[in-house]
C-alpha positions as CSV (number, residue, x, y, z in Angstrom):
1,M,46.2,86.9,-15.0
2,E,44.7,86.9,-18.5
3,K,47.1,88.0,-21.2
4,S,46.9,88.6,-25.2
5,P,46.9,85.0,-27.0
6,H,49.4,86.3,-29.3
7,L,52.0,87.9,-26.6
8,H,54.3,85.6,-24.9
9,R,57.7,87.3,-25.0
10,F,58.9,90.3,-24.0
11,H,62.1,92.2,-23.9
12,I,62.7,95.6,-22.2
13,T,65.3,98.1,-22.8
14,T,65.7,100.8,-19.8
15,F,66.7,104.5,-20.3
16,G,68.3,106.8,-17.7
17,C,68.5,106.5,-14.0
18,Q,68.7,104.1,-11.0
19,M,64.9,104.9,-10.6
20,N,64.6,103.6,-13.7
21,L,66.3,100.5,-13.4
22,A,63.9,99.7,-10.6
23,D,61.0,100.2,-11.7
24,T,62.1,97.9,-15.0
25,S,62.7,95.3,-12.6
26,T,59.6,95.5,-10.6
27,L,57.9,95.8,-14.4
28,V,59.6,92.3,-15.2
29,S,58.4,90.6,-12.3
30,I,54.8,91.8,-12.9
31,L,54.8,90.4,-16.2
32,T,56.5,87.3,-15.4
33,D,53.9,86.5,-12.9
34,S,51.3,87.4,-15.5
35,G,52.9,84.3,-17.7
36,F,54.9,86.6,-19.9
37,R,58.7,85.3,-20.4
38,R,61.6,87.7,-21.0
39,V,64.0,87.5,-23.7
40,P,67.4,88.7,-24.7
41,D,66.7,89.7,-27.9
42,E,64.0,92.2,-28.8
43,K,63.5,90.1,-32.7
44,D,62.1,87.4,-31.0
45,A,59.7,89.4,-28.4
46,D,55.9,89.5,-29.0
47,L,56.2,92.4,-26.6
48,I,59.0,95.1,-27.1
49,I,58.6,98.0,-23.7
50,L,60.8,101.1,-23.7
51,N,61.3,102.6,-20.3
52,T,62.3,106.3,-20.9
53,C,63.9,109.1,-19.3
54,S,63.6,112.8,-20.3
55,V,65.8,114.0,-17.6
56,R,67.8,115.7,-20.9
57,D,67.2,116.3,-24.4
58,K,69.4,113.5,-25.2
59,A,67.7,110.8,-23.5
60,E,64.9,111.4,-25.4
61,Q,66.4,111.8,-28.6
62,R,67.9,108.3,-28.5
63,V,64.4,106.9,-27.4
64,I,63.1,108.5,-30.8
65,G,66.2,107.1,-32.9
66,R,65.1,103.6,-30.9
67,L,61.8,103.9,-32.0
68,G,62.5,104.7,-35.9
69,E,64.9,101.4,-35.4
70,L,62.1,99.2,-34.0
71,R,59.5,100.2,-36.8
72,R,60.9,97.2,-39.1
73,Y,59.7,94.6,-36.6
74,K,56.0,96.0,-36.6
75,Q,56.5,96.1,-40.2
76,A,57.3,92.3,-40.6
77,R,55.3,91.1,-37.9
78,P,51.9,93.4,-37.4
79,E,51.0,91.5,-34.1
80,V,54.0,92.6,-32.3
81,R,53.0,95.2,-29.4
82,L,55.3,97.9,-28.7
83,A,55.2,99.8,-25.1
84,V,56.3,103.5,-24.3
85,V,56.6,103.7,-20.5
86,G,58.1,106.1,-18.2
87,C,59.6,109.9,-17.9
88,M,59.1,110.2,-21.9
89,A,55.8,109.0,-21.8
90,Q,54.9,111.1,-19.1
91,R,55.9,113.8,-20.5
92,L,54.7,113.7,-24.2
93,G,51.8,111.4,-24.0
94,E,49.5,111.6,-27.2
95,K,52.4,113.7,-29.0
96,L,54.5,110.5,-28.5
97,V,52.0,108.5,-30.8
98,E,51.9,111.6,-33.1
99,L,55.8,111.0,-33.5
100,A,55.9,107.1,-33.7
101,P,52.6,106.4,-35.1
102,H,53.0,102.6,-34.7
103,V,53.3,102.8,-30.7
104,D,50.5,101.0,-29.3
105,I,50.9,101.4,-25.8
106,V,52.2,104.9,-23.7
107,L,52.2,104.7,-20.2
108,G,53.4,107.4,-17.5
109,T,55.3,106.5,-14.5
110,D,52.2,105.8,-12.3
111,R,50.6,103.5,-14.7
112,L,53.7,101.3,-16.0
113,F,52.7,98.6,-13.8
114,E,49.1,98.4,-15.0
115,L,50.8,97.1,-18.5
116,P,49.4,93.4,-18.3
117,Q,45.7,94.6,-17.3
118,V,46.4,97.1,-20.1
119,L,47.6,94.5,-22.8
120,A,44.6,92.6,-21.6
121,R,41.6,94.8,-22.6
122,S,43.5,95.9,-25.5
123,N,41.3,96.3,-28.3
124,G,43.9,97.3,-31.4
125,S,44.0,101.1,-30.7
126,A,46.8,102.9,-28.9
127,A,46.3,103.2,-25.1
128,I,47.6,106.1,-23.6
129,M,47.5,106.6,-19.7
130,T,49.5,109.5,-18.0
131,A,47.3,110.5,-14.7
132,F,49.0,110.5,-11.6
133,G,47.8,108.9,-8.7
134,Q,46.7,105.8,-9.7
135,Q,49.4,103.8,-7.7
136,E,49.1,103.0,-4.3
137,I,52.8,103.2,-3.4
138,D,53.1,100.0,-0.9
139,D,51.3,97.9,-3.5
140,F,54.6,96.7,-5.2
141,S,57.8,95.3,-3.6
142,P,61.2,95.9,-4.9
143,V,63.0,92.9,-7.0
144,K,66.4,92.0,-7.3
145,E,68.5,93.5,-9.6
146,T,71.1,90.8,-9.9
147,D,71.6,87.5,-7.5
148,Y,73.5,89.5,-5.4
149,S,71.9,93.3,-5.4
150,A,68.6,95.4,-5.4
151,F,67.0,98.6,-5.4
152,V,64.5,99.7,-2.8
153,T,62.7,102.8,-4.0
154,I,61.8,104.4,-0.5
155,S,60.2,107.2,-2.4
156,R,58.7,108.4,-5.4
157,G,58.5,112.0,-6.8
158,C,59.8,114.9,-5.9
159,D,59.1,118.7,-4.7
160,N,62.0,120.5,-5.3
161,Y,61.0,122.1,-8.9
162,C,65.0,122.6,-9.0
163,S,64.2,125.4,-12.4
164,Y,66.1,123.3,-14.9
165,C,64.5,119.8,-14.1
166,I,61.8,117.9,-15.5
167,V,61.7,115.1,-12.7
168,P,58.8,116.7,-10.8
169,F,56.5,116.9,-14.0
170,V,56.9,113.6,-15.1
171,R,57.3,111.5,-11.7
172,G,55.0,113.7,-9.6
173,R,55.0,115.1,-5.9
174,E,57.0,113.3,-3.4
175,R,55.5,109.9,-2.0
176,A,57.1,107.9,0.7
177,H,56.9,104.5,1.2
178,S,56.1,103.6,4.4
179,S,59.2,102.4,6.6
180,D,57.8,99.3,7.9
181,H,57.3,98.4,4.1
182,V,60.9,99.4,3.1
183,V,62.1,97.3,6.1
184,D,60.3,94.2,5.3
185,S,61.2,94.5,1.8
186,V,64.7,94.4,2.8
187,K,64.4,91.3,4.8
188,R,62.8,89.8,2.0
189,L,65.6,90.5,-0.3
190,V,68.1,89.4,2.4
191,D,66.4,85.7,2.6
192,E,66.3,85.6,-1.4
193,G,70.4,86.4,-1.2
194,V,70.7,89.6,-2.0
195,V,73.9,91.2,-0.1
196,E,74.0,95.1,-1.0
197,I,70.8,97.2,-1.6
198,T,70.6,100.8,-2.5
199,L,67.8,102.8,-1.2
200,L,66.4,105.1,-4.2
201,G,64.5,108.3,-3.8
202,Q,64.8,111.4,-6.5
203,N,65.7,113.4,-3.0
204,V,66.3,110.2,-0.8
205,N,67.2,112.1,2.3
206,S,64.3,114.4,2.3
207,Y,62.2,111.0,3.1
208,R,59.5,111.5,5.6
209,H,56.6,108.9,6.7
210,G,54.8,109.8,9.6
211,D,57.5,110.4,12.5
212,T,60.3,108.6,10.3
213,D,62.8,110.4,8.6
214,F,65.4,109.4,6.7
215,P,68.3,108.8,9.1
216,R,65.5,107.0,11.2
217,L,65.0,104.6,8.2
218,L,68.5,103.9,7.4
219,R,69.1,103.0,11.3
220,R,66.1,100.7,10.9
221,V,67.4,99.4,8.0
222,A,70.9,98.6,9.4
223,Q,69.8,97.4,12.4
224,E,66.7,95.5,12.0
225,T,67.9,93.6,9.1
226,E,70.9,91.2,8.1
227,I,71.6,93.0,5.0
228,P,75.2,93.1,5.2
229,R,75.6,96.6,2.7
230,V,73.6,99.4,2.0
231,R,73.6,102.4,-0.1
232,F,72.0,105.3,-0.9
233,M,71.4,107.8,-3.7
234,T,70.6,110.2,-4.7
235,S,70.7,113.1,-1.9
236,H,70.2,116.7,-2.2
237,P,72.6,119.3,-0.1
238,K,69.8,121.2,1.4
239,D,68.3,118.1,2.8
240,L,71.5,116.3,4.3
241,S,71.4,116.3,8.2
242,D,74.2,115.9,10.9
243,E,71.8,113.2,12.3
244,L,72.1,111.3,8.8
245,I,76.2,111.6,8.7
246,E,76.0,110.5,12.4
247,V,74.2,107.5,11.3
248,M,76.3,106.9,8.4
249,A,79.4,106.9,11.1
250,A,77.6,104.8,13.8
251,E,76.5,101.9,11.1
252,P,79.3,99.7,9.3
253,R,76.7,98.3,7.3
254,V,76.1,101.7,5.7
255,M,78.6,102.5,2.6
256,P,80.8,105.2,3.0
257,H,79.8,106.8,-0.2
258,V,77.6,109.8,-0.6
259,H,76.2,111.1,-4.5
260,L,75.8,114.6,-3.6
261,P,75.0,117.2,-6.6
262,L,76.7,120.3,-6.5
263,Q,75.6,121.3,-10.1
264,S,77.4,125.0,-10.1
265,G,79.7,126.5,-7.8
266,C,78.5,130.0,-8.2
267,D,75.7,131.2,-5.6
268,R,73.8,133.4,-8.2
269,I,74.0,130.0,-10.3
270,L,72.7,128.1,-7.9
271,E,70.0,130.8,-6.8
272,K,68.6,131.0,-10.4
273,M,68.7,126.8,-10.6
274,G,66.7,126.9,-7.3
275,R,69.0,124.6,-5.5
276,G,68.3,126.2,-2.0
277,Y,71.9,126.2,-0.7
278,T,75.1,128.0,-1.2
279,L,78.4,127.2,-1.9
280,A,79.2,127.5,1.7
281,H,76.9,125.3,2.6
282,Y,77.7,122.6,0.5
283,R,81.4,123.2,1.6
284,S,80.3,122.4,5.3
285,I,78.3,119.3,4.3
286,V,81.7,118.3,3.1
287,D,83.8,119.0,5.8
288,K,81.1,117.2,8.1
289,L,81.4,114.4,6.1
290,R,85.1,114.2,6.5
291,Q,85.5,114.8,9.8
292,Y,83.1,112.1,11.0
293,L,84.0,109.7,8.6
294,S,87.2,107.9,8.9
295,Y,86.9,107.4,4.8
296,V,84.5,108.6,2.6
297,S,83.8,108.5,-1.3
298,L,82.0,111.6,-2.8
299,T,80.4,111.8,-5.9
300,T,78.6,114.7,-7.7
301,D,77.0,116.1,-10.3
302,L,77.6,119.3,-12.8
303,I,76.0,121.6,-15.1
304,V,77.7,124.0,-16.8
305,G,76.2,126.4,-19.2
306,F,73.2,127.4,-17.6
307,P,71.3,130.4,-18.9
308,S,73.4,133.9,-18.1
309,E,76.3,131.9,-16.4
310,T,79.8,134.0,-17.3
311,Q,83.2,132.8,-17.7
312,E,84.1,134.3,-14.2
313,E,80.8,132.1,-12.8
314,F,81.9,129.0,-14.9
315,Q,85.6,129.7,-13.1
316,Q,84.0,129.3,-10.0
317,T,82.6,125.6,-10.7
318,L,86.1,124.8,-11.5
319,D,87.8,126.3,-8.0
320,A,84.9,124.6,-6.0
321,V,85.8,121.1,-7.7
322,E,89.4,121.8,-7.3
323,E,89.1,122.5,-3.6
324,I,86.1,120.0,-2.7
325,Q,88.2,117.2,-4.5
326,F,85.5,114.9,-5.9
327,D,85.9,111.3,-6.4
328,A,84.0,111.2,-9.5
329,A,81.6,113.3,-11.4
330,F,78.4,113.6,-13.7
331,M,79.1,116.7,-16.2
332,F,76.4,117.7,-18.4
333,R,76.4,120.9,-20.8
334,Y,73.1,122.5,-19.9
335,S,70.1,121.9,-22.1
336,V,66.4,123.3,-22.3
337,R,63.5,121.1,-20.8
338,P,60.3,122.3,-22.1
339,G,57.8,123.2,-19.1
340,T,60.3,123.7,-16.6
341,A,61.3,127.5,-15.2
342,A,64.5,127.6,-16.6
343,A,63.2,127.2,-20.5
344,R,61.7,130.5,-19.6
345,L,65.2,132.0,-19.8
346,S,67.7,132.6,-22.9
347,D,69.4,129.7,-23.3
348,D,72.3,132.3,-24.2
349,V,75.4,130.5,-23.5
350,D,76.5,129.6,-27.2
351,E,76.8,125.6,-27.6
352,A,80.3,125.6,-28.9
353,E,81.2,127.4,-25.3
354,K,78.9,124.9,-23.6
355,I,81.2,122.2,-24.9
356,R,84.7,123.8,-24.0
357,R,83.4,124.5,-20.6
358,L,82.4,121.0,-20.3
359,S,85.9,119.8,-21.8
360,L,87.7,122.0,-19.3
361,L,85.6,120.4,-16.5
362,I,86.1,116.9,-17.5
363,K,89.8,117.1,-17.5
364,L,90.0,119.2,-14.7
365,Q,87.9,116.3,-13.0
366,Q,89.9,113.3,-14.4
367,K,92.9,114.9,-13.0
368,I,91.3,114.7,-9.5
369,G,89.7,111.5,-9.8
370,S,93.0,110.1,-10.5
371,Q,94.8,111.5,-7.8
372,R,91.9,110.4,-4.8
373,N,92.3,106.8,-6.8
374,Q,96.2,106.9,-6.0
375,R,95.0,107.8,-2.3
376,E,93.4,104.0,-2.8
377,V,97.0,102.6,-3.7
378,G,98.0,100.0,-0.7
379,R,94.6,100.0,1.1
380,I,92.9,96.8,1.5
381,R,88.8,97.6,0.8
382,R,86.4,94.9,1.2
383,S,84.8,94.6,-2.2
384,L,81.1,93.2,-3.4
385,V,82.5,90.9,-6.5
386,E,80.4,91.8,-9.5
387,G,81.6,89.1,-12.2
388,V,84.1,88.9,-14.9
389,S,85.8,91.7,-16.3
390,R,84.3,93.4,-19.5
391,R,88.0,93.5,-20.6
392,S,89.4,90.4,-20.0
393,D,88.1,87.2,-18.2
394,E,91.2,87.0,-16.8
395,Y,90.1,89.5,-14.5
396,Q,87.2,89.8,-12.1
397,R,85.3,92.9,-11.4
398,A,83.9,94.1,-7.8
399,R,83.0,97.1,-6.3
400,T,84.6,98.7,-3.1
401,E,82.9,100.3,-0.3
402,G,82.9,103.6,-1.8
403,N,81.8,102.2,-5.0
404,K,84.7,102.1,-7.2
405,T,85.3,99.7,-9.7
406,V,88.1,97.6,-8.9
407,L,89.8,94.9,-11.4
408,F,91.6,91.6,-9.7
409,E,93.2,88.3,-11.0
410,A,90.2,86.2,-11.3
411,A,89.8,83.5,-8.9
412,N,86.7,82.4,-9.5
413,L,84.8,83.8,-7.0
414,S,80.9,83.9,-7.0
415,P,79.1,87.2,-8.3
416,G,77.9,88.4,-4.6
417,S,80.9,87.2,-2.6
418,V,82.8,90.2,-0.7
419,A,86.4,89.7,-0.8
420,P,89.3,91.7,0.6
421,I,91.2,93.5,-2.1
422,R,94.6,95.0,-2.0
423,I,95.0,98.2,-4.1
424,S,98.2,97.6,-6.2
425,S,97.5,100.6,-8.7
426,A,94.8,103.3,-10.0
427,D,93.8,105.1,-13.1
428,A,90.7,108.0,-13.0
429,F,88.2,105.4,-13.8
430,T,89.4,101.9,-12.2
431,L,91.2,100.5,-9.4
432,H,93.8,97.3,-9.7
433,G,94.2,95.2,-6.8
434,E,95.2,91.6,-5.5
435,L,92.7,89.4,-3.4
436,V,93.6,89.0,-0.2
437,E,93.9,85.1,1.4
438,S,92.0,84.7,4.3
439,S,94.2,83.8,7.4
């Protein structure tokens, strides 16, 4: 594909979730196939790309700050092109160029993979494309995130419209890849050396294509491919079925980790959030997971300070977290997302009170996380080696079946190796262990 004669090297920064990381991997592959070369430092790039997130205001503010920092590259070399793609580009469109006039290209979530074509026909004016429905969903296949792992997107968009969430507005309605496309993609990735894949969807277990729902798709991937390790995220409690739990219990290649956002422990708040389940229903899912699986790691998302949440209702969330005993949690204070149903509500919980509640929740979960990790001590976990520890090159880093990070004395194992590691100690965030020699 022809490209601008001035554009040869690109740098891309990704903000946000695993879906954005998957999109970045695909975009990098498309650009590389189009003759571009990725460079590790943006100062050496002719094309600078920000793949953005809109799920919280803080994520957007980070992008706006980054855009301000990037202005110096345009001033030093006017031929440099700056592209903003993804969720924030979808939400703001032309307003993004008003905020940052030095931005050249704005591509929404359905259009970001058209970047090479946009560059080829660029006439120097800003290109803004945010229309949905321009992409045939099976047109693009997943690519490796690392030499040994990959995200495989099975659906795009979301139909849930939770009252606080911007995702359906920036990702569009839910559209599913065909099950054959998913299975064939996994087979190809295995041929390329991938040993672990993560099936991705905004609501992964609402997947349906023809007669294939998510449990059937998961079973097909486990039985029809040679992939050693399969993960999936993110699950929605209203769609997590008994059949899915049965598949997890029956298929050893499916890793025993479920990320299941609770969001609140109060039924009234859950209803105002539009979540479609009660705390009792959520607890029943957890009970079934722990009944049918000999081991399962359970993680979650939690929001404090949702409009009208009282202290008593926040306490219900603390009580639920204490009762359910999550292995880990992503915890946030509520922030208004323009255009959502909750944005019409009064944001009446004081910011200082939100911070106080979040601090209490984090403190509780850290205690529980540490206790849950202590249960790992003495167990042998088959762990996927990811590389050298960020703390010290004397240790290697791996990830257990339950998606927990474990550090062990460096044994020069190649990233992508699966090694038995006996857990010797733990804190709230990390396991420590020793390699078990093979017999």
